[in-house]
C-alpha positions in Angstrom: -230.9 5.4 -104.1 -229.4 8.3 -106.1 -229.2 10.3 -103.0 -227.3 7.5 -101.2 -224.7 7.2 -104.0 -224.2 10.8 -104.1 -223.7 10.6 -100.3 -221.0 7.6 -101.0 -219.3 9.6 -103.4 -219.1 12.7 -101.5 -217.6 10.8 -98.5 -214.9 9.2 -100.7 -213.9 12.5 -102.0 -213.7 13.8 -98.6 -211.6 10.8 -97.7 -209.2 11.2 -100.4 -208.9 15.0 -99.9 -208.0 14.1 -96.3 -205.4 11.5 -97.1 -203.9 13.7 -99.6 -203.6 16.7 -97.2 -202.2 14.2 -94.5 -199.6 12.8 -96.9 -198.6 16.4 -98.0 -198.0 17.4 -94.6 -196.1 14.5 -93.7 -193.8 14.4 -96.7 -191.6 17.6 -96.5 -191.1 19.6 -99.8 -187.7 19.3 -101.7 -185.1 21.3 -99.7 -187.1 22.0 -96.6 -186.1 20.4 -93.3 -187.6 17.1 -92.2 -190.7 17.4 -90.2 -190.1 15.9 -86.6 -193.8 15.1 -86.4 -193.6 13.3 -89.4 -194.5 9.3 -89.5 -191.5 8.8 -91.9 -189.2 7.7 -89.0 -186.3 6.6 -90.9 -184.6 10.1 -91.6 -182.4 9.3 -94.7 -180.9 12.5 -94.8 -178.7 11.5 -91.9 -177.1 8.9 -94.1 -176.7 10.9 -97.5 -173.0 11.9 -96.7 -172.4 7.9 -96.2 -174.4 7.3 -99.3 -172.3 9.9 -101.2 -168.8 8.6 -99.9 -169.8 4.9 -100.9 -170.8 6.1 -104.5 -167.7 8.2 -104.7 -165.4 5.2 -103.9 -167.2 2.6 -106.1 -166.9 5.0 -109.0 -163.4 5.7 -108.4 -162.8 2.0 -108.4 -164.8 1.6 -111.7 -163.0 4.6 -113.5 -159.6 3.3 -112.2 -160.5 0.0 -113.9 -161.4 1.6 -117.0 -158.3 3.9 -116.9 -156.0 0.6 -116.7 -157.7 -0.8 -119.8 -157.4 2.2 -121.7 -153.6 2.8 -120.6 -152.9 -0.4 -122.2 -154.6 0.5 -125.3 -152.6 4.1 -125.3 -149.4 1.7 -124.9 -150.3 0.0 -128.0 -151.0 3.4 -129.9 -147.9 5.0 -128.9 -145.9 2.1 -129.7 -147.3 2.1 -133.2 -147.0 5.7 -133.6 -143.1 5.8 -132.7 -142.3 2.9 -135.3 -140.0 3.8 -138.0 -143.0 5.1 -140.2 -145.3 6.1 -137.6 -146.9 9.5 -137.1 -144.5 10.4 -134.0 -141.1 8.9 -135.5 -139.9 12.5 -135.5 -140.2 13.0 -131.7 -136.4 12.4 -130.4 -136.2 9.2 -128.4 -135.5 10.9 -125.1 -138.8 12.9 -125.5 -141.0 10.0 -126.2 -141.5 8.6 -122.8 -142.3 12.1 -121.3 -145.1 12.7 -123.8 -146.6 9.3 -123.5 -146.3 9.7 -119.5 -147.6 13.2 -119.6 -150.6 12.5 -121.7 -151.5 9.4 -119.6 -151.4 11.3 -116.4 -153.5 14.0 -117.8 -156.3 11.5 -118.7 -155.8 9.6 -115.4 -156.3 12.8 -113.6 -159.7 13.5 -115.5 -160.8 10.0 -114.9 -160.4 10.2 -111.1 -163.4 12.8 -111.2 -165.5 10.7 -113.6 -166.6 10.5 -117.4 -164.5 13.6 -118.5 -161.6 11.0 -118.9 -163.7 9.6 -122.0 -163.6 12.9 -123.4 -160.0 13.6 -122.7 -158.9 10.1 -124.4 -159.4 11.8 -127.9 -156.5 14.1 -127.1 -154.4 11.0 -126.8 -155.8 9.4 -130.2 -155.5 12.8 -131.8 -152.0 13.0 -131.1 -151.0 9.6 -131.9 -153.1 8.8 -135.1 -153.6 12.2 -136.8 -151.7 12.5 -140.0 -149.7 15.7 -140.4 -148.3 16.5 -143.8 -145.0 18.8 -143.2 -145.6 21.6 -145.8 -142.6 23.5 -144.7 -140.5 23.7 -141.5 -137.1 25.6 -140.5 -134.9 25.4 -137.7 -136.3 26.5 -134.3 -135.5 29.9 -133.2 -134.0 31.1 -129.8 -135.7 29.7 -126.8 -136.5 33.0 -125.3 -138.5 34.0 -128.5 -142.1 32.5 -128.2 -143.2 30.2 -131.1 -146.9 30.9 -132.0 -148.8 27.6 -132.3 -152.1 27.5 -133.6 -154.6 25.4 -136.1 -156.7 27.3 -138.8 -159.4 26.9 -141.3 -160.8 29.4 -143.6 -159.8 32.5 -141.9 -157.7 34.5 -144.2 -158.3 38.1 -143.0 -157.6 37.3 -139.3 -154.6 35.3 -139.9 -153.1 37.8 -141.6 -153.8 40.3 -138.8 -152.5 37.9 -136.2 -149.2 37.1 -137.9 -148.7 41.0 -138.4 -149.5 41.5 -134.7 -146.9 39.1 -133.3 -144.4 40.2 -135.8 -144.5 43.5 -134.2 -144.1 42.1 -130.7 -141.0 40.3 -131.8 -142.0 36.9 -132.8 -139.9 35.3 -135.6 -141.5 31.9 -135.9 -145.2 30.5 -136.2 -146.0 26.9 -136.3 -149.5 26.7 -137.9 -151.5 23.7 -138.7 -154.0 24.2 -141.9 -157.2 22.0 -141.3 -158.2 22.2 -145.2 -158.6 26.0 -145.8 -160.2 26.8 -149.3 -160.1 30.5 -149.0 -156.7 31.3 -149.6 -155.4 31.0 -146.1 -153.1 27.9 -146.8 -151.5 29.5 -149.9 -150.7 32.8 -148.0 -149.3 31.0 -145.1 -147.2 29.0 -147.6 -145.7 32.1 -148.9 -144.7 33.5 -145.4 -140.9 33.0 -144.6 -141.4 32.7 -140.9 -144.3 30.3 -140.8 -143.9 26.7 -140.4 -146.7 25.2 -142.0 -148.5 21.8 -141.6 -151.7 20.3 -143.1 -154.1 17.8 -141.4 -157.5 16.8 -143.0 -159.0 15.2 -140.1 -162.5 16.1 -138.7 -162.1 18.9 -136.1 -163.6 18.2 -132.6 -162.7 20.2 -129.7 -160.3 17.7 -127.7 -159.0 16.6 -131.2 -157.5 20.0 -131.9 -155.8 19.9 -128.4 -154.3 16.8 -129.7 -153.3 18.9 -132.8 -151.7 21.5 -130.4 -149.4 19.1 -128.8 -148.3 17.7 -132.2 -147.1 21.0 -133.2 -145.3 21.8 -129.9 -143.7 18.3 -130.0 -141.9 19.3 -133.2 -140.1 22.0 -131.4 -139.4 20.3 -127.9 -139.6 21.3 -124.3 -138.1 23.9 -122.3 -139.2 27.0 -124.3 -141.8 29.5 -124.5 -144.7 29.2 -126.7 -148.0 31.5 -127.5 -150.9 29.0 -127.8 -153.7 30.9 -129.6 -156.8 30.6 -132.2 -156.6 32.5 -135.3 -159.3 35.1 -133.9 -157.2 35.7 -130.9 -154.4 38.4 -130.2 -152.5 38.5 -126.9 -151.9 41.9 -125.5 -150.2 43.1 -122.2 -149.2 46.4 -120.8 -146.5 48.2 -122.2 -146.4 45.9 -125.1 -145.4 48.9 -127.4 -142.0 49.3 -125.6 -141.4 45.7 -124.3 -141.3 42.9 -127.1 -142.0 39.6 -126.2 -138.6 37.9 -126.0 -137.8 40.8 -123.4 -141.0 39.7 -121.6 -140.3 36.0 -121.5 -136.7 36.9 -120.3 -138.2 38.5 -117.4 -140.9 36.0 -116.5 -138.1 33.4 -116.6 -135.8 35.4 -114.2 -139.1 35.8 -111.9 -139.8 32.0 -112.0 -143.1 32.5 -113.7 -143.9 29.5 -116.2 -147.4 30.6 -117.2 -149.4 33.9 -117.7 -153.0 34.2 -117.1 -155.2 36.3 -119.5 -158.6 37.5 -119.6 -160.4 37.1 -122.9 -161.6 40.7 -124.1 -164.7 40.0 -126.8 -164.1 42.9 -129.2 -166.9 44.5 -131.0 -167.8 47.6 -133.5 -170.3 50.4 -132.7 -172.5 48.8 -135.7 -175.0 45.8 -135.3 -173.7 42.4 -134.7 -171.9 40.7 -137.8 -171.9 43.8 -139.6 -169.7 43.9 -142.5 -166.1 45.6 -141.9 -163.4 46.6 -144.2 -161.0 47.0 -141.5 -161.6 44.4 -138.7 -158.7 45.6 -136.0 -160.0 49.3 -136.3 -163.6 48.9 -136.4 -163.7 46.0 -133.7 -161.7 48.3 -131.2 -164.5 48.3 -128.3 -164.3 46.0 -125.4 -166.1 45.9 -121.8 -164.3 47.4 -119.0 -166.3 46.4 -115.9 -168.7 43.1 -116.7 -166.3 40.6 -115.6 -166.6 38.2 -112.4 -164.8 35.3 -111.2 -166.0 31.8 -110.4 -164.7 28.6 -109.3 -164.7 25.6 -111.7 -162.9 22.1 -111.9 -160.0 21.4 -113.8 -159.2 17.4 -113.2 -159.0 17.2 -109.4 -158.5 20.8 -108.8 -160.5 23.9 -108.2 -159.6 26.7 -110.5 -160.7 30.4 -110.8 -162.5 31.1 -113.7 -163.5 34.4 -115.4 -166.9 35.0 -117.1 -168.6 38.0 -118.4 -168.2 40.5 -121.3 -170.9 40.9 -123.8 -171.6 37.3 -123.9 -172.8 37.2 -120.6 -174.2 40.7 -120.3 -176.4 40.1 -123.2 -176.6 36.6 -124.3 -176.6 35.0 -120.9 -173.6 33.0 -121.9 -171.3 31.8 -119.3 -168.6 30.9 -121.6 -165.0 30.9 -119.7 -163.0 33.7 -120.5 -159.5 32.8 -118.9 -156.8 31.6 -120.9 -153.3 30.9 -120.4 -151.7 32.0 -123.8 -148.1 32.3 -123.0 -146.5 29.2 -121.5 -143.0 27.9 -120.9 -143.6 24.3 -122.1 -141.6 22.0 -119.5 -141.5 18.5 -119.6 -144.9 17.2 -118.4 -146.9 20.2 -119.7 -149.7 19.2 -122.0 -152.6 20.9 -123.8 -155.6 19.6 -122.4 -158.2 22.4 -122.8 -158.8 25.6 -124.8 -158.5 27.6 -121.6 -155.5 25.8 -119.8 -152.7 23.4 -119.5 -151.8 20.2 -117.7 -150.7 20.1 -114.7 -153.5 21.7 -113.3 -151.8 22.5 -109.9 -150.0 25.5 -111.7 -153.2 27.3 -113.0 -154.2 29.6 -110.0 -150.5 30.5 -109.3 -150.1 32.1 -112.7 -150.3 36.0 -112.6 -153.1 37.4 -114.7 -151.6 40.4 -116.7 -152.7 39.8 -120.0 -155.7 40.1 -122.3 -156.8 38.3 -125.3 -158.7 40.5 -127.9 -161.1 38.0 -129.4 -162.4 39.1 -132.6 -165.5 36.9 -132.5 -168.4 38.6 -134.5 -167.2 39.7 -137.6 -169.9 39.3 -140.8 -167.7 36.3 -142.0 -168.5 34.3 -139.0 -172.5 34.2 -139.3 -172.9 31.2 -141.8 -170.1 29.3 -139.9 -171.9 30.0 -136.4 -175.1 28.4 -137.7 -173.2 25.3 -138.5 -171.6 25.3 -135.0 -174.9 26.1 -133.4 -176.7 22.6 -134.7 -177.2 19.6 -132.4 -174.4 17.6 -134.3 -171.9 20.3 -133.7 -168.3 19.1 -133.1 -167.7 22.1 -130.6 -167.7 22.5 -126.8 -171.2 21.3 -125.2 -172.5 20.4 -128.6 -172.6 23.9 -130.0 -174.7 25.1 -126.9 -172.6 28.6 -126.7 -173.2 29.2 -130.7 -177.1 28.7 -130.0 -176.8 31.3 -127.4 -175.3 33.7 -129.7 -177.6 32.9 -132.6 -180.4 33.3 -130.3 -179.5 36.8 -129.4 -178.7 37.6 -133.1 -182.2 36.3 -134.2 -183.8 38.6 -131.4 -181.6 41.7 -131.6 -180.3 41.9 -135.1 -180.2 45.8 -135.4 -178.5 46.5 -132.1 -174.6 46.9 -131.4 -173.1 45.4 -128.4 -172.1 48.7 -126.9 -173.0 50.0 -123.3 -172.0 52.6 -121.0 -169.0 50.7 -120.0 -167.7 50.2 -123.4 -163.9 51.5 -123.7 -161.7 51.9 -126.9 -158.8 49.6 -127.4 -156.2 51.7 -129.2 -153.0 50.9 -127.1 -152.2 48.4 -124.3 -153.3 51.6 -122.0 -156.4 50.5 -122.1 -155.8 47.3 -120.0 -155.5 49.7 -117.2 -159.3 50.0 -116.9 -159.8 46.0 -116.7 -159.9 45.4 -112.8 -158.7 42.1 -113.1 -155.5 42.4 -115.1 -152.8 43.3 -112.8 -150.9 46.2 -114.5 -147.5 45.3 -113.0 -145.1 43.1 -115.0 -142.5 41.0 -113.1 -139.4 42.8 -112.6 
């Protein structure tokens, strides 16, 4: 009896193994071409393009309907903001429709591709609803002199460096929104005669900040040059020691250039990461020369050329985008919709790349803040994913610097000649 049971069990096991092997042979592996001898006569791969087209069509109909609902909501928001005591009452009447139309067009373009419209709607909310307190404001400067526009919080050392840098390049006006600093940043900015100062206490979030940038620019109007930046960034360009920014923008305007592309150059010292520094600009004078590469990414419905690289990719495996468009002629229809570029997106790939942005990213004062940004409830892009990559590297390589054989010293604009992706030639 026992032998009979064992024989039946063995036969069942062999039958199961045979069935499994037969199915495994019939079902192609993922990514492999279909087996013509398979019993699966219906070849679904033939219908995949059609299925994809149908899904895309249905998705666009769905998101178009969602956009129509949100556009009605936006109209109510703008109407309230433009009232006598509304947040946007200061905007001239002839410019109100332009801002409304431009912001709605920007959100609509993102919604065509899908869920990114839900994120970008926060830009419209922030633009219309954020309460800006005007601390001090003077008359606009000449239109060929760029206004430096940025938001800042608790960055007293780098904001001083930034203001000094742009003053040396010929800037005579800064439009700065303080987001609740308590380290002396607000008080120092208030004492600067060329700084128009605003204050907003709302919670920072990546897309919310873009609404704040648009608000700053709305105080000064269209058809003029702006430098859009962060407090830890300094825009540099070939020959800047001899060519001030007002002269550069005049040359750009004559050449028909409305935006200038730049590559972010992460700066570092020859000491371990987050090492204390008495002189940030002097100590953090090293940049990568040859670790950059170009890739393609989406911006709304357009494909744009994007830079990645530097020490964050070389050592931290972080593919954070490095391209920026810091110098912009803000004409009607332009909207800040991303930390790296502006809307309309069809102008992005036509911009010449002859600027760099020195990025003072890893000073000692940053480490505690980066730990917060790396948390799962981070309000920064990707829920702090990039900052988790930075902190993971730091926790494993605390004693190492970011130096390598391709590091070059940035002591003048001549160092930009060693960055292959930067076009050394300024427009005539």
